N, C-alpha and C positions, 0 to 999 in steps of 0.2 A: 556907309557914309563916304562921300568923296569931297575933296576940296581941290580947287584949281592949282594951289601951290602950298608950300609949307607955311608961308606967312599967314594964309587964310586959316589953315588948320590951327596954328598957334593962337591966332586971334580968337577963334572959337573956344579952344580948349582952356585958354587962360582967362576967358571972360568971367566976370562976376556971376552973371546969370547961369552959365554952365557949371561953374564951381558949386553954386548952391544946389542945383538939381542933381549933380553927379554924386553927392554924398549918399543919397538914397540908392542909386545904382551900384555904387561901390560896396554898400552894406549888404546888398541882396544878390550879388553875382560876382563871379570871377571872370575876368576878361583880359585879353591881350590886345594892345593897340599896335598896329603895324603901319608905319609911315613909309611907303615905297615910292621912292623918287623915280620919275620917268615911266611909271606904269599907267597905261590908259585902258580901262575896261572896254570891251566890245559893246557895241549897241549904242 
């Protein structure tokens, strides 16, 4: 996933909709979230 800026990421991650569905993801997997400032993927 990518977001145009940190504010957009925070709006998504903190949203009620995402919080509701993320409970299942957190229960079924281990993950690391990396927020890299200034990184632009190729393509």
